TORKE-876114 format. One record per atom (N, C-alpha, C, O, CB): residue in one letter; z, y, x. Coordinates in pm, whole numbers, plus 50000, padded with zeros to 5 digits. Last residue first. Glycine has a CB too. Layout:
N
aZYX;...
This chain:
271
a218306822905015;a217336817804888;a216176825004913;a215206823804838;a217866821004728;g220166837605172;g218896831405220;g217756826405109;g216536826605127;g219326819205303;a222356842504975;a221686850905049;a220236850605109;a219386859405104;a222396851905130;r223056816904913;r222566826104821;r221806839304898;r220726844004862;r223806830604730;a224146810605129;a223236799105108;a222386804404989;a221306799304959;a224046784605076;r226296825405179;r225236826705263;r224266821205224;r223216825405274;r225396823305373;d228146821804953;d227206831304910;d226346832205048;d225496841005037;d227926845904855;s228616793405045;s227846793904921;s227266811104871;s226366813404790;s228946786904801;v230536804205218;v229336796205249;v228366795005165;v227216795505206;v229586784605275;f232166813905063;f231986824205161;f230566816305186;f229516822705173;f233246826305295;l233336797104925;l232506802904856;l231796810704962;l230636813704933;l233106810004746;q234836780805137;q233836774905113;q232656780705007;q231566775404987;q234366763805081;l236856795105198;l235436792405271;l234326786005225;l233166785905266;l235576785805374;l238086795904917;l237546806704956;l236546805005089;l235536812105095;l238646815504975;e239336771704940;e238616773904831;e237606786604850;e236476786804800;e239586775504719;a241386777805146;a240106768305211;a239026767605093;a237896763805124;a240636750405256;a242696799805024;a241796800405156;a240326790305212;a239226791705265;a242876798005259;v244106781704872;v243216788804805;v242186797904919;v241056801904888;v244096797804702;s245386763005009;s244746760004940;s243526767504881;s242416763104851;s245446757104885;v247276779205197;v246166772705231;v244946771805133;v243846777105152;v246576760705263;a248806791904940;a247886801905006;a246566798405092;a245506804505099;a248706809105092;v250206770504824;v248826776404741;v248046779904879;v247056774104923;v249096792604618;a251436768005106;a250706751905087;a249416760604957;a248196759204969;a252316733904988;q253156788605123;q252676783405229;q251166774505202;q250116775105266;q253856775205283;p254356787604872;p253646796404881;p252606796305002;p251496801704997;p254426806004876;e254796753404688;e255496761304819;e254266777004864;e253136772804888;e255576746004990;k253846730504602;k253866743404529;k254126753704621;k253416763704612;k254866744004419;g251886702404728;g252506713604766;g252626730704639;g251726738704610;g251596715604911;p248216686004746;p250106687504747;p251016701504771;p250556710304844;p250716678104880;l245476691904624;l246296692704764;l247776694804715;l248266704404655;l245756706404872;g243776689604403;g244336677004462;g245346680104607;g245826671204677;g242926667004503;p241186713104436;p242356703404355;p242756696504455;p242296696404569;p241906692904232;l242246746104605;l241286737104594;l242046722104523;l243226719504548;l240586735704750;g242506775404404;g242766768804518;g242416754004499;g242286749604384;g244176771004557;i243406784804092;i242526784904186;i243176776304316;i244306771504310;i242166799804213;p243096771203720;p243706775803868;p242726780103987;p241496779003980;p244536763203928;c240306792903688;c242286788903652;c242046778603670;c240926774103647;c243276790603497;r237886814303739;r238516804503748;r239736805203740;r240366815303772;r238266799403829;i236136839403523;i237276833203613;i237326821403609;i236956815203509;i238526836603588;r233546835803405;r233436839103478;r234736835803564;r234546830003671;r232966848703451;d234146827103135;d234166814703210;d233686824303373;d233496816303465;d232826800203132;v233916852203040;v234846845603051;v234826834603166;v235486835003270;v235006841602935;t231566851903008;t232016857403026;t233266857303084;t233486863603187;t231776860302965;a231016833402760;a229746830702935;a230486836103021;a230496830203129;a227946840202960;e232226837002571;e232716828202655;e231796821402787;e231816811602862;e233146818802565;d232676875302525;d232246860102516;d232156848102592;d231936850802711;d231306859902492;h235116894702475;h234546889002642;h233956875902555;h234736867102520;h236106884302808;g236696908402335;g235316909802268;g234396907802423;g233496914602472;g235066927702169;e239586901902312;e238866917502372;e237386923002369;e236936934302386;e239036918102520;v239376880902208;v239916890702122;v239446904802183;v239086915102126;v241536888902111;r238726865402454;r237716866502387;r237836877302259;r236836882102207;r237416853302353;l241216872502606;l239936881102657;l239156880402575;l238476890602563;l239246878002773;g243016859002413;g243086870102454;g242066875802518;g241936887402478;g243946870702511;a242126831402534;a241696833602392;a242126849602380;a241236854602311;a242526822402271;r242566827402799;r241096831002741;r241026830202613;r239916828402563;r240006822802785;f245256829302817;f244646845502881;f243046843902809;f242376853502770;f244546847003115;r246006809502733;r246256822002647;r245736831402677;r245606841502608;r247366826102633;t245286790702896;t244406790402760;t244826803302669;t244246807002567;t244716775402666;w246046798803144;w244776801703139;w244356798802991;w243276803202951;w244016794103243;k249056789903092;k248346801703080;k246816803803100;k246466814403046;k248926809103159;a248486764303104;a248986769102942;a248456781302989;a247396784702938;a250846769002874;a247546759203319;a246446756403219;a247326759103146;a246876753303047;a245616743503199;s248796785703564;s248806771903510;s247516771503383;s246756780803360;s250506768303445;g247786809303808;g248116803903683;g248156784903664;g247696775603731;g246956811203586;i245516830603895;i246836819103951;i247176818203826;i246846826503742;i248276823604067;l241996835303920;l243456838803852;l244386827403873;l244006815703868;l243366841503687;g239066850904021;g240326842404007;g241586842203940;g242066853103911;g240696841604095;i235956854204055;i236876860903981;i238086847403964;i237896836803904;i236086867803829;t233416868904289;t233796856304200;t235296861604196;t235836869104277;t233506838604274;g232366896404297;g231736883004312;g232506874404227;g232266872904107;g231706877504459;l231176925304140;l232136918904191;l231776905604197;l230936901604116;l233246921104129;h229906945403995;h229266943804148;h230246937704197;h230556941904308;h228886956804241;t230136950103727;t228996942003762;t229086937003898;t228516926603931;t227766949403747;c233416946303527;c232376953303651;c231746941903686;c232136930203688;c233096961003799;r234516932303330;r233466944103276;r232866950303398;r231946958403387;r234226956703182;l236206917903462;l235046911803389;l233936922303319;l232826919903271;l235696902603275;a237996932703485;a237126926103647;a236336922903597;a235296923203664;a237556914303752;a239656942703311;a238486951103385;a237716943103490;a236896948003567;a239096963903462;d240316913403244;d239846918103118;d239066930903227;d237846929603232;d241216922502974;c242216911103518;c241146903003409;c239916909603328;c238736909703364;c241996897603291;l244146929003482;l243106931203564;l241766920003533;l240566922703529;l243726930203713;a245476924903209;a244536937803245;a243836936003345;a242696940603332;a245166950103274;f246596907203355;f245786902103204;f244586913103212;f243366911803218;f246926904203027;d248106909703519;d247336902403546;d246196898203452;d245276890003462;d247976894603582;e249356928303365;e248676933603452;e247746922503499;e246576925803518;e249496939703550;a250836904703197;a250656913803129;a249786922403241;a248946926403160;a251966918803068;h252306888903377;h251336883603347;h250346894603270;h249136893103283;h251756872003280;d253396898703731;d253476911003567;d252016899603504;d250916900403559;d252776938403606;h252546897204009;h254006893403950;h253986894503782;h254896888503725;h255266905104015;t249816889704032;t250466898704044;t251736893704019;t251706881404006;t250046908303979;m247006877304069;m247956872504164;m249716878904151;m250636875204224;m247226876804309;v243706869104143;v244586880204051;v245696871604051;v245526859504036;v244026885303884;l240896883304336;l241996871604318;l243396878304232;l243936889104252;l242526865504494;v237546883004400;v238796891704361;v239376877804334;v238866866804318;v238736904704223;h235306886804632;h235616879904571;h237726880904560;h238656880204640;h234736868104628;t232806913104620;t233906911904716;t234216900304577;t233746901704465;t235116928204773;g230066923104602;g230126914104644;g231796904004642;g231906891804658;g229506918704754;r230516954504691;r229806947204613;r230076933304652;r230406932904770;r228456951004617;p233756967004750;p232506964604770;p231766952004714;p232316941204696;p232416965104891;v236406983304563;v235766973104658;v234366973004643;v233786977704545;v236256959104637;s236997006904357;s236477009504528;s236716997504590;s237346999304694;s237347021704624;g236846993304095;g235957005604153;g235677006304267;g234517006404309;g236397017104142;l239576983504142;l238246974304103;l237286982104139;l236676977604236;l237986969803949;a241396999104132;a241286996604287;a239966986104300;a239446981704402;a242866989004355;l242947001303878;l241437011103913;l240917008504035;l239917015004064;l241627028003919;e243946978603854;e242516977003786;e241846985503850;e240696983803888;e242346979603636;p246716990103892;p245706984203986;p244306978703941;p243606974204032;p246346973404048;v248577016503890;v247387011503807;v246497002503884;v245527007603940;v246527023103755;p249227020804102;p250457021204015;p249687015103877;p250257010003781;p251237038503997;s248247015604395;s248237015404286;s249007015104189;s249707005004198;s247807010504277;r247737011304706;r248997012604711;r248937022004522;r249487033004513;r249567021904885;h245916994004922;h245506999904779;h246967000404734;h247496989304723;h244376989704670;v244396988805231;v246076985305128;v245536997305031;v244887007205064;v248246989605229;r242426968905419;r242296977805330;r243706974005242;r244076963005199;r240796977105257;v241826952305726;v242936955005616;v242926967705535;v243456977505587;v244256954905680;r239296934305899;r239686948405838;r240626948205725;r240176943505621;r238476955805787;a240576901706073;a240066912005957;a240516926405946;a241636930605971;a240446906805826;d241386894106246;d240436901106287;d240006905206181;d239036912806180;d239586895806362;g245166905806317;g244056895406251;g242846903506313;g242876913506386;g244026893906054;d247636917806403;d246896915206521;d245586904006443;d245116894906512;d248066907406658;a249156928206130;a248416933706230;a247576931306346;a246856940206392;a248966938206261;l250286913205959;l248806912705971;l248166921706063;l246956923006077;l248216915105850;v253046918806012;v252426904206046;v250776903006041;v250116894506101;v253026893105932;a253526946105879;a252956942106007;a252606926706049;a251736925306134;a253866947106100;l253826944405623;l252366943605636;l252566941805783;l251676934805830;l251366956805580;r256566954205616;r255986943305526;r254576937005594;r254416924905609;r255676950105369;e256216978805766;e256936970205783;e256666951205730;e256616940705794;e257956977505728;d254726994105558;d253906993705679;d254626975705749;d254006965305771;d254297011505797;t254686980505227;t255246990605317;t254956981505468;t254936969405491;t257086994805275;l253916968304981;l252886973105082;l253226983105226;l252486989805297;l251936981004993;q256076962104854;q255426949904901;q253936952804975;q253106944605012;q255256940204772;a256946989804739;a257956979204842;a257186970804898;a257426970005018;a259106969704773;a255117000404570;a255017002604681;a255316995004794;a254666992804896;a255447010604683;r253236976604342;r254776981804341;r254896985904505;r254806976404582;r256076967904285;s251236973004276;s251236982104169;s252666986604277;s253036998304287;s251326975803974;d248526965104498;d250146961104432;d250286971904387;d249656981504431;d251506956704524;v246286947204722;v246366957704595;v247766955104522;v248076943604491;v245016955004476;l244246944604983;l245376940004935;l245536953304841;l245146964804862;l246556936005050;h241286934105114;h242216945405038;h242756938504982;h242336928204930;h241776956104952;l239026923905401;l240636921905286;l241206933405196;l241596943105262;l242116919305385;d236566917305520;d237086927205472;d238106925705364;d237826926605245;d236156934005439;l236566895405762;l236076897705650;l236826909705651;l237566913205743;l236166887705542;d236756867905995;d236116886906033;d235576885605881;d234606878705852;d234376891506202;h240476857005979;h238536853605976;h238386872105970;h239106882005955;h237546841005768;r242996863805977;r242486853906080;r240896854806084;r240236853206187;r242966838506041;v243756872005708;v243566882605812;v243186873505936;v243056881706026;v244996892605839;l244056843805598;l242776852105554;l242736866605693;l241706869205755;l243126859405348;v246616838505616;v245456830105683;v244296837705667;v243476836105758;v245196815705622;r248206865305537;r247996863505668;r247246850205723;r247156848705844;r249226864705721;a247156868305278;a246326875105334;a246956869005473;a246006867005549;a246256891105295;l248986846105167;l247346840505136;l246546852505252;l245536848705313;l246676843504913;e251316850805219;e251006843405291;e249706839105299;e249206831705384;e251686836305279;l251106872005000;l251246877105171;l250916864605221;l249916866205291;l252886883005242;g250576860704758;g249956869504792;g249926875105007;g249116879305090;g250616879104676;v252986848104757;v251756838104739;v250686849204846;v250216847204958;v251126835104527;h254996865204694;h255456857804824;h253976847704880;h253836842104989;h257036846304776;g252806894504633;g253956890104698;g254266872604756;g253696868804858;g254946894404593;v250826913804628;v250966909304781;v252546905704760;v253446910604829;v250566923204919;g248166915804406;g249356907704387;g250256905604530;g250436893604550;g248846893304326;f245256907904448;f246166918504349;f247346908104335;f247446897204279;f245356924204173;v242786909504718;v244226903704630;v244956910904583;v245426920404646;v245176896704691;a239726908204782;a240636911404724;a241756905504655;a241706898104557;a240206916304675;v237136903705027;v238176895104933;v239406909204904;v239786917504987;v239036877505043;a234516896405173;a235146907505123;a235766904405024;a235146902004921;a234446917305098;p232246889305457;p232856889605318;p233786895705293;p234196902405387;p233186879905271;r229986910805651;r231296903305630;r231546901905487;r231206910305404;r232506910305696;v226696900205673;v227086908805593;v228936904905611;v229146893405573;v226216906805436;p225556892006034;p225926887205848;p226716896905792;p227506902605868;p226916871705815;l223956893306247;l225246899706255;l225236900106077;l224836910006016;l225316916506359;p222276866706435;p222566870806357;p223696878006349;p224636873906418;p222426864306302;e220736872506760;e222166867606678;e222216875406575;e222226887706583;e223616868906753;l218796861306982;l218556867706868;l219956865206782;l220106853706740;l217186862206801;l217676866007296;l218566856307238;l218926865107098;l219366876507117;l219966852207346;l214446859207498;l215756871907380;l216336861007327;l215846849807311;l215056885107216;t213126859107804;t213846849307683;t214816862707655;t215466870807721;t214826830807740;v209816868507961;v211466870507892;v211796862907796;v211016859407707;v211796883707828;e207686867308267;e208876865908121;e209706868408086;e210626871508161;e209346859008082;g205716890708358;g206606881508346;g206596872708264;g205646869808192;g207506885208337;g203296909508368;g203086892808415;g204486884108448;g204556874608526;g202116892408572;c202786926508210;c203956933908319;c203626916808416;c203846916208537;c206306938608227;c200926933307970;c200356929108096;c201536931208210;c201186938008306;c198966937908128;q200976927707669;q201936934207781;q201516927807888;q201766915807899;q203526932607766;r198616925007382;r198536916407523;r200416931107575;r200706940907507;r196006919407661;g199576919106989;g198436929307102;g199056918107253;g199676907507242;g199086955307123;h200816910406827;h201176922606810;h200526928906957;h200836939207016;h202846923706779;e200206886406781;e199806892906670;e199726905306714;e198856912706670;e200586891506558;t199776878407141;t200006876707022;t199766886606941;t199176896306988;t201036873307008;r198786865307431;r198546874507316;r199016869207217;r198836857407189;r197286878107285;a198716858707703;a199636859907649;a199856866107524;a200926871707499;a200136863307718;k197196866707943;k196556853407874;k197496851907742;k197076843407663;k196656838007985;d198026891008034;d197006889707948;d196426879507901;d195396879907833;d196276894707980;s201526885808006;s200226884008089;s199356887507991;s199716887607873;s199876869408154;l204476879007954;l203826894407887;l202896892508049;l203276895808161;l205356914007853;g205886856907693;g205116859107825;g203996872307825;g203096875207746;g204266844507854;i209116850007583;i207636855107504;i207236861407651;i207976868907715;i207756869107336;t211436830107349;t210346833607512;t209096841207495;t208236839207409;t209636818507590;l213756828307200;l212436835407184;l212196839507318;l212616849307381;l212396847707081;q217246814007050;q216086822007200;q214766821007140;q214576813907042;q215946811407386;e219316823606777;e218156818006850;e217386821006926;e216666830506900;e217536815006805;p222286816406563;p221386822306702;p220386817306711;p220246806106663;p221846820806836;d222316811506231;d222296804506352;d221816814106466;d220756819806441;d221406792106339;v221746820905999;v222636825306040;v223036820006175;v224076824206228;v223406824405952;i219076833405777;i219396824005899;i220406829805931;i220476841905914;i218456822206018;g217716843305577;g218946840605555;g219566830805692;g220456822405682;g218966833805409;t215446854105561;t215406841905534;t217026832305496;t217336822105435;t214636837605658;e215286882005636;e215216877105509;e214976862405472;e214396859005369;e214316884005456;l216286877605904;l217006888505766;l216706880505637;l217466874805560;l216136906805744;m214486865206016;m215866862705986;m216656867105932;m217736861905905;m216376861906047;a212386885705964;a212476870105920;a213336865905899;a213526861305787;a212136861405981;r213386906906161;r213216906006054;r213346892805919;r214096891605822;r212296910506079;a213276889906392;a214916894806373;a214156895806190;a214366886906108;a215766915306492;r210296888306422;r211196879006407;r212496878706346;r212866870106266;r211336876006499;a209936916806470;a209316907506355;a210526897406340;a211486898506264;a207716899106399;v211426921306694;v211596933406580;v211146923106467;v211936920906375;v210446949906598;a210026907106876;a211646906006855;a211966912806710;a212766908006630;a212566915006987;t207406916706878;t207526907006855;t209056898106791;t209216888806712;t207016904806958;e208146942406930;e207616942106842;e207586928206778;e207696926706656;e206626947806869;e208636942307218;e209546946307123;e209126942606979;e210076939206909;e209736960607136;l206446927207321;l207236922507303;l208896926107213;l209786918907168;l207066920307405;n204766947807294;n204386934107238;n205426924207209;n205456915707120;n203516927607326;g206626976107336;g205146972007295;g205466959007228;g206226958107131;g203976970207429;g210116981607447;g209036983307384;g208046971207338;g208426959807311;g208476991507459;g212326965407570;g211466966107661;g209606971407598;g208506968707646;g211676950707728;v214376967407408;v214476954807508;v213096954007582;v212756944007644;v214786939507424;s216626989107247;s214856984707322;s215796972307382;s216976969107397;s213726999307483;g218327010906993;g218087006007115;g217277001907149;g216357008507102;g218587000207148;w217667000406635;w218097008606747;w218467003406872;w218916992006875;w219077015306713;a215727000206386;a216226994706465;a216907005806531;a216807017706498;a215406986706529;s215156992506010;s215377005206068;s215936995906207;s216536985506180;s216527017505972;g215426981005737;g214786992105799;g214736999605884;g214397011405872;g214716997205764;a216806956405823;a216036954505730;a214686967905741;a213476966005749;a217046953905596;a217786960606175;a217756959506052;a216666959105992;a215596960506051;a218356966706007;v218276950906518;v217386953106392;v218206952906272;v219206945806264;v216266942206377;v219396962606852;v219606959706725;v218196962206586;v217456971906570;v220906968906707;l219066956707139;l218256961207016;l219236955306909;l219686943906904;l216566954807006;k219746958107520;k220106950207377;k219086967007280;k218716978307311;k222706947107337;a219696941007833;a219156947807768;a219236942307592;a219006931307542;a217916948807841;g220046917707980;g221616929107944;g221446937007831;g222306940307750;g222026942008068;a217866916908218;a218746909408150;a220156915008110;a221136916508183;a218876898408224;d215256947108207;d216536940008295;d217186927108179;d216936928608060;d218046954908340;r212406954508068;r213836957608066;r214366946608183;r213586938508233;r214566955507901;p209646951408130;p210286965008125;p211546966108103;p212036977408111;p209786972608038;a209206924508441;a209366929408299;a210016943508276;a210756948408362;a210206919308223;h208266903208657;h208296921208603;h208456916408451;h207956907708380;h206476933608636;g210076872108687;g208766875708729;g208946896008663;g210086899008627;g207296862208630;r212006863808435;r211236858208533;r209756866408547;r208786867308471;r211086842708496;v215146867908242;v213716875408346;v212986870608431;v213406873608543;v213976885108430;d217296863908024;d216716856808130;d215356865908091;d214806869307987;d216726838108123;i218166878107796;i219146868507861;i218366864707962;i219186858508029;i219716856407777;v218006903807589;v217166902407693;v218466891107772;v219566895807802;v216596919407776;t219136906807295;t219326908107383;t218966896307517;t219436885107536;t220336912007351;v219936914806929;v218766912207030;v219206916407187;v219596927907207;v217366921706980;l221326908306649;l221596917606799;l220526909606872;l220446897406859;l223426916706889;v220616921206314;v220166908106409;v220336916606560;v219776927106589;v218196900906372;g221826924205975;g221326929106109;g220876918606177;g220716907606123;g222296936006191;a223486935305690;a223156922205781;a222136928105867;a221556937905821;a222556907805698;e225926959605575;e224476955305590;e224366945005680;e225266945205765;e223586965905635;r227916975905529;r227906961105498;r226316958505462;r225746956305356;r229016957005363;e228966997305672;e227817000305555;e227536988105494;e226846989105394;e226367006305608;e230046986205906;e230816993805795;e230136999205654;e230707003905555;e231347005905864;r228266973506002;r229626967505961;r230176975405891;r230916971105802;r230526964106057;l226186992406101;l225896980506003;l226876973205948;l226596966205851;l225176971206057;r228147006506271;r227367013106159;r226726998106040;r226956996605920;r225837023906252;e228246986906452;e229786991206365;e228886998106249;e229016993806134;e231207004906462;v226196984106561;v226626970506527;v227556976206427;v227656970506318;v227276960306648;a225517012106656;a224627003806553;a224916996206514;a224336993906408;a223706999306569;t227027013706848;t227697020606780;t226377017106649;t226647021906539;t228127036706852;l226506995807023;l227136992806998;l227747003306865;l228747000506799;l227536989307105;w223217007107065;w223726991706983;w224976995006926;w224996997306805;w224006977007090;h223897040607053;h224057030107113;h224127024407011;h224617028106904;h224937028307201;m220917061106921;m221797055506861;m222317042506968;m221467033806986;m221217052006720;
């Protein structure tokens, strides 16, 4: 498999990996600068030269995956009979420097309700490398014309046109951060109830006031959720203290909070 295909496969399957590239060669080496290898926890594709060189690169890449390292590293390996490693010797006579670049799993966000705030939030998030799921029970909110403003972003956007939005919860990937912000409080409540019954989601956020959350909390307890489960939902959403109630201001606040959550996700992955 070509290394670029392997990278796309890892991204599609939401599996972390490391891209290993030969960036410098001094003397004789089995591969020239530019050769690439993609390493995942249980597989590898491509080659940077085989032998001790490649075994050392794979071992270091998998150690990076296990510890959750997100910063690139350089690794210089001598290829002589005097440069012995745990994987043996490689007597080409040269020296190779490798760049190991982590390929983390992209964050995933599901926005339920693509009204004024939801669309503004999508416009901010689409500039980031993530999976963005947009869900609405109103087909008019998800027309190609309305979502055209998202076409030039870095995110992979997936649109769910669903008369029963909570059904879309089952199709978002594990660890997805869910934001409930529909036009209808009854729909919001149904989504909160359904999200709390899902075990594969990340965080759950609900847009609204303290009064709205008080009513929802009481209703969710009536539906059988205990206090600890209900506390999985945070309401209100966004960074506290940021001024402005305009959709653009709320969207920036919520997006900033999500960026903090993404950092926490990476930290937990490396714990």
